[in-house]
N, C-alpha and C positions, 0 to 999 in steps of 0.2 A: 408138263405143267409148269406154269410160270407165275411170277408175281405180277407181271404186267396186266394180265387179264383180270386179276382180282382188283387191282388198283383202278383200271378203266371202268370196271363194273361198279365200283364204289362211287366214282365221280358221276357216272351216268345215272345211278340210282339217286344221288343227291340232286342232280339236275331235274330228273323226273319228279322227285318229291317237291322241289321248288315250284314246278309248273302245276303239278296235280293239286297241291294244297293251296294254290294261290286263289285270291278272291275271284279272279276271272274264270277259273275252271270249276273246281269242286269244293274249294275251301269254305266259301260262304254257306253253301248248302249243308255241308257236313257240320259246320259250327252251329247252324240253326237247329239241326237234328240232335246234336250231342249236348249243346249248352244253350237251351232255350232261354231267352231273356238277356243274353249277353251279346255284345257286339263282337264282330270278328277281330277288331283291334284290341278289345279287352282280353280276349283269349290269348292272342299272340304276344302280348306284352310280358307275360310271365315265362316265356320260353327262354331258357338259358342256353348258352353255347354248349354246355355239357350234354344237353339233349341231342343236339346235332352231332356232337362227337360220339356219343354212345350209339346213335343210329348208324353212323359210318362204321364203327367197330363191329356192331352186330351184323351189318351187311357184309363186311369183309369176312366174318366167320361163316356166314351162310354161303358166300361165294366160294370159300375154301372147301366147304363140305360138298358143294355141287361139283367143284373141280375134282375132288377125290372120288366122288361117286361116278363121274364120267370116266375117270381112269380105271376104276374097278370094273365098270361095264364094258371096257374096251370100245368106247364110243367111236364109231367110224362112219356112220351114215346119218344122213339128214332125217330119215324115218325114225331111227333110234332116238335122235335128239327130240323130235316131236313127241314121241311116246314118253320120254323122260319129263319134258315140260308138262305134259298132261298129268302124269302121275304126281309130280311134285305140287302142281297147282291144286289138284284134287285133295291131296293130304293137307296142305296149308289152308286152303279156303274152306273146305267142309268141316274141319275141326273148329272153326270159328262160329259156326251157326249156333250151337248151344250157348256159347258165351253171350252172344248178342240177344238170344231169346230170353235166357234166364236173367240177363242184366237189364232187361226192359228197354233196350236200345231200339231206336227207329230202324226199320229195315233199309231205308235209303242209306243210312250211314254204313250198314253192312256192305251194300253194293259198292259204295265209294271206297271203303277201306280194302275190301277184297279185290276190287278192280286194280287198285294200286299194287297190292301184293302180286296179283297175276302179272301185271306189266313188269314188275321188278324181276320175277322169276323168268319171264320170257327174255327180257333184255340180258339178264345175267347169263343164262344158258347160251344164248346166241353169241354174246361177246366171248365167253370162254371157248365155245366151239370154234368160232372164227379165228381167234388169236392163237389158241393152243393146237387146234387140229387142222385148220386150213392154212394159216400163215406159218404155223409151227415156230412161233417165237421162242428163242432159247432162254429167255429170262422171264 
C-alpha cells in the first residue's frame, strides 16, 4: 500500500471531474436540471477553491479506504477487482436513489452524478490495483 496510488487517483479524479462537469460534456445538462433558470456561468461563479480542495481531500479519504479494503480482501486477481468495483458502485450509487427522489431532483441529474461516481470508483480501483499490486510501488 502506498501513497502514490492515492495521489494519482486524486489527480485523475480531478481531471475526470474537470471534463465530466464541463459545458461540453455533462455540465450544462446537469446545471439545467438542478438549477433551472440559471446559466452555467452563474452557477460556476460561486464555486470557491475550498470546494475543489475539500473534494480532493474527500477523494483521498475514499481512495485510502478502498486501498485498505483491497488489502483486507487480499486482492490478487482481476476478477476480485471487478467484483469489488461492482459492490462499491452498487453501494454508492443505489443509496443515492432515495435522496434524488425525495429531493425532487430530475432523474437525468441522478444519471450524470452517479455516472461520475461510477467512473471515479472504477478509475480509483484500477489505479490502486495497478500501482500497488501489479507494479508493486514501494511508496
